[in-house]
C-alpha distance (Angstrom), angle and dihedral (degrees) to the residues before:
residue distance angle dihedral
M1 . . .
E2 3.74 . .
H3 3.77 122.9 .
V4 3.74 115.8 -125.3
L5 3.83 136.4 175.2
V6 3.75 118.9 -116.8
R7 3.78 126.3 -161.7
T8 3.75 110.9 -150.5
A9 3.80 134.3 -162.3
A10 3.79 124.4 -120.2
D11 3.94 88.0 -90.8
G12 3.89 91.8 54.1
Q13 3.76 96.2 -106.8
P14 3.81 114.5 137.1
G15 3.86 113.5 -108.6
A16 3.83 99.4 175.8
V17 3.85 140.5 7.2
I18 3.80 119.9 -147.3
R19 3.86 109.4 -151.5
G20 3.79 126.3 168.0
G21 3.84 91.0 -11.8
Q22 3.80 91.7 -54.4
E23 3.87 124.5 113.2
W24 3.80 116.9 -136.5
T25 3.84 112.7 -162.8
V26 3.75 117.0 -147.1
G27 3.88 105.1 -116.7
A28 3.84 101.1 -176.3
E29 3.72 141.9 29.5
P30 3.75 107.7 -64.3
L31 3.85 121.3 -129.2
R32 3.75 122.3 -139.0
W33 3.75 134.2 -168.0
F34 3.80 141.0 153.6
E35 3.77 127.9 -117.7
R36 3.79 132.0 -161.5
V37 3.78 112.7 -115.3
S38 3.78 118.4 -134.1
W39 3.84 93.9 -142.8
W40 3.89 91.8 159.0
E41 3.96 88.2 70.4
A42 3.87 92.0 65.3
E43 3.84 102.5 21.4
R44 3.81 136.2 49.0
R45 3.77 90.6 -146.9
M46 3.87 134.9 24.1
P47 3.80 104.8 -85.8
L48 3.81 113.8 -102.3
G49 3.80 115.9 -99.2
R50 3.82 94.4 27.4
S51 3.74 110.0 113.1
R52 3.68 94.4 166.0
V53 3.80 129.8 47.4
D54 3.84 101.4 -154.8
V55 3.81 126.4 97.8
E56 3.65 127.5 -150.7
V57 3.84 114.6 -120.7
W58 3.91 127.2 -172.3
R59 3.83 125.2 -166.0
L60 3.87 108.8 -154.1
Q61 3.71 133.3 -173.5
T62 3.79 102.9 -147.2
R63 3.82 137.7 -177.9
L64 3.73 127.7 -156.2
G65 3.74 109.5 -97.6
R66 3.88 115.4 -37.0
N67 3.80 94.5 -46.9
A68 3.82 105.7 130.1
G69 3.85 89.6 -167.4
S70 3.92 95.6 60.5
A71 3.71 118.0 101.6
L72 3.78 119.8 -99.7
T73 3.74 124.5 -103.9
T74 3.83 119.8 -156.4
M75 3.84 109.5 -140.4
E76 3.80 128.5 -177.1
I77 3.81 112.4 -155.6
I78 3.88 128.1 -174.0
R79 3.80 123.0 -151.7
D80 3.88 112.1 -133.9
G81 3.84 103.5 -127.0
L82 3.72 95.5 -156.5
G83 3.86 102.9 42.7
G84 3.83 100.0 22.3
G85 3.77 92.0 -127.7
W86 3.89 126.2 128.1
R87 3.79 133.2 -118.0
L88 3.78 127.6 -162.9
R89 3.73 111.9 -126.8
S90 3.80 98.3 178.5
A91 3.74 143.1 -11.2
V92 3.80 122.4 -166.9
A93 3.84 123.4 179.8
D94 3.77 119.4 -135.2
N95 3.83 103.4 -128.6
T96 3.79 95.2 -180.0
F97 3.77 89.7 81.2
A98 3.84 92.2 55.6
E99 3.98 88.9 45.2
N100 3.67 95.0 50.1
T101 3.94 90.8 47.5
V102 3.82 90.3 50.5
A103 3.86 90.4 47.1
A104 3.78 93.5 48.7
A105 3.80 91.6 51.9
A106 3.79 93.2 52.5
């Protein structure tokens, strides 16, 4: 998984993701949940310093920069419980916006 920088609001919600030198601004209400970590698949013992086995996951609808006309990209990011950093689990572009724009221009 790729490490990314995340700018958060005062309430802790992600407001932007910096990936590969580009800023992706959150364009819709983010969704947060927690997942159980299967630490036993990679470790023989629970890692030291981890008193919990859940990770925080956010699903974000983002736009490249502050361009309200750009297509949305759905990103799932995971907060690193030990270091506090963020990792990108997936990013999927919404091509329906581009398809609708092309169809409207025709």
